[in-house]
Every structure is written in C-alpha cells, then in structure tokens.
N, C-alpha and C positions, 0 to 999 in steps of 0.2 A: 395029873396030866391036864385034863381040863381047864383045871383053874390054872395055871400058868397059860394056857393058849389063851385064855378070858383076856388076861393080865397082858399078855405083850398086843393081841388084837386092840383093847381097847388102850394100851399106850401109844398105839402107832397110827389107831384117830385121832386123840389127844394131841399129836404130837402136829401129826398135818392140817389139823383143825388151827392150830395153835401157830403155826408156821403161815399157814393162809390166812389169817388174820392178823398177823403183826404189822403187815407193813401195808400202809393204806394207800391204792394207787391216787392218784393226782388228779379227780376229773370233776371238771365243771358243766353244770346243763343237769339234765332231766336222765337220770339212769337210765329210765323205759323208753328214750329217745327213739326214732326210726331209724336216726342216722347218728354210726358210731364214724367219730375222729378221732386217730389217733398222731399225735405227730410227735416222729422223731428228732429230741432236737438235743445240743450240748450247747451247755452256758456260756462257753466265751466261745460262740461262735456267731459271727455278725448278723449275718442271713438272719438266723434263727431271733434276734432282738429285732431286727427290722419286720420279721412276722407280730413279735410281739405288740408292737407300736405302732404297727400303719395296718395290718392284716388283722387280727384274732379281736381288735376293739369293733370292726364290725361286721365280725361276724359272728363273735358270743351276741350282739343286739338283734341280728334278725333273724339270727337260728338258733343259737342254746338259748336267750333267754326267755324263750317263745316257746322253746321245749321242742323243737324240731332235730334238735341236734344238741349232743354230746360231746364232748372233747376231753382223750384220755390223753398224759404229758409222762412223753416214756422217754426214758434216757439214754442217751449216744454219747459217753463222754468221748471228746476229740484229744482229751490232756490231762494231766492230774489237777489239773487248776477248775477244767470243769468237775472230773471224778469230784472232787472234795465239793464243790458250789451244790451237786447235786445228793451227793448224802445229805449235806447242811436243808438243802428244800426239801427234803422225806424228813427230815429228823422231827418236827415236832407230831408228827403220824394222826395226822389230822384228816389228810384227805382235800385241804385246803387250797389253794397256788398263791395265796398271797408273798408268801418268799421266795415260790418259785417268779414270780410277776418283777417283785420289788429289785432280783438280782435282771432277769432280764433289762428293766426298765431302765435300770442306771447301772448296767457290764460299766461303762466309760469309767464309776467310780471304785471298782474293782479287778477288772481285770488288765492284773500289770505284774511285772517281774521277772524277769528272769530264770528263778529259782522256783522251786516248788515251796520253800520256806518266805521267801518274800510274796508268791500269791494267797499263799497265806495268810500271812498276817497284810495284804492288803485286804481280804474279803473278810477279816478279824474284825478290821478296825470298820469297814464297809459296814457288819451287821452292828457293831455296836455305836457307829454312827443314827445309824438308822432305828436302834433300839430293838432289834430283834434278840429275844433271850433265848437263847439255845448254847448249850456248853459246848464249843467249839471241840477241843479237841473228845471229846462222848463221841460226836456226834460223827467226826472224819477217823477215828479209830472202829465204829460200830463196825462189827465182821457180816450184818446179818445187811443191814444198809450196801454194806461193801456186795455182798451178794446179787439184793435185789438190784441197783442200779448195773452191776455187771450181765444179770439176767435177761434187762432191757435190751442192753447192747448185744445178745445175744440172738436171742430171739427176733427182734430185728433185724438182723442181718440171715438167719437161719429162713423166717418165714417170709419177710419182707423185701428181701434183696437189699435192703438199706447199705446205701458205701457214699453217702452225703448227708448235712443236715441244712436247714429241717426236710424231712421226710414227711409226707403226709401220708398218710393209706383210708383210705375213704370207705368202711365198712369192705374192709379187708381187703381192700383191690387199692393199689398205689396207683396215688394221683402222679400222674407223669407231663403236664402241662407248663408251664410257666406258673411259679407260685405268688400271685398276686389276690386281690379278691375275685374281683372281674373271671378269672377259670377259676376259681375255686367258690365260687355262686352259680357259673355254668353246670358246675358236675351237680351240685346241690342240689339244683335246681330237678333233676330228673332225677331226681331220687324220692322225692314228693309226691 
C-alpha cells in the first residue's frame, strides 16, 4: 500500500511539473524586474497591433531593456482567427516573442476572410511568406496549447475583469487610463 501511495504521489508531482513546464509564457525582460506588466491581447485586435507598433517599442527601450520592467503577453482571443494565431505564437514553446511580434506588426497581411477556413489559409500563407517554420495543423490542433490560451482568457476575466483588448495590468493592478506611452510612463515612474 505504501508503494502505491509513493507511486501516485510521484506520478502527480511529475505530471504537475511537466504541465507547468510544457508551455512557456511569452515574456520579454528581466524575470526579476521590479515591475511586471501583463498585456492581455487578441491577435486580430487593431488596438493591440497599435500598442505593439506605437507604445511597446518605447516601453521596451526605456523600461524593459533597462531591466526595470518585464512584460508578459497573455492571450485574450476575440475570435477564431485570433485563437488560432495565439496557438501559433506559442507553438515553438521557446518563450520568445518573435512570432507574436510579427503577427502584430503585419496584422493587415493575414487578418482576412469571412470564415475560419479563409482566416486559417491567410495565416498559413503569411507564416510561409515570413519564413516562420511551424507545423500549422499540429499547432492549431494541439489541445495543450488550446487550454493554455483559453486559461489566459479565463484568468483575465476572473482575476482582472478584462473585458476588452488590449488590457494592461501593472504589478497586479489594472491600468485604467487611456493606453498611450505618456500615461503608461507616468504609471511606471510612480513604481520606480
């Protein structure tokens, strides 16, 4: 009986460790930074793309690259195209933001189509044109990636009352000002 208990305990510890390590969160910056920024975004959201084009580079230059802050990108897909793109952005499971950045910076090239199939085809073409090598079908049909993305969305709603994208959380507090660099900078300066 004791051996069975030990086996079950080891099994559950192993399973929970594997699950925790299986999918890496996309994080940019010093993991020990004083300021943690969480960005809940949908890859088909034009405001989220604008954040990546207009605000994020300044934020990265002044706060993230200097080690003062880190940013964690969380998924909050608003439609099936965003849901599939989120799974693609996590598919290499390297914690790197390169695919995510490319999807936002080139959103107009792949966010097209009136059906899920059309949207998927445009996304496949975009990935091929950009030289992003992922097994598209394997990525979008991966149940663990699907759960990971959906759990981000669930946590966003439950813990932070996210109801639109992008939503920014700074050190576990929802940023409620207009999302521009000036307002974000003011909030961050208070925490330094």
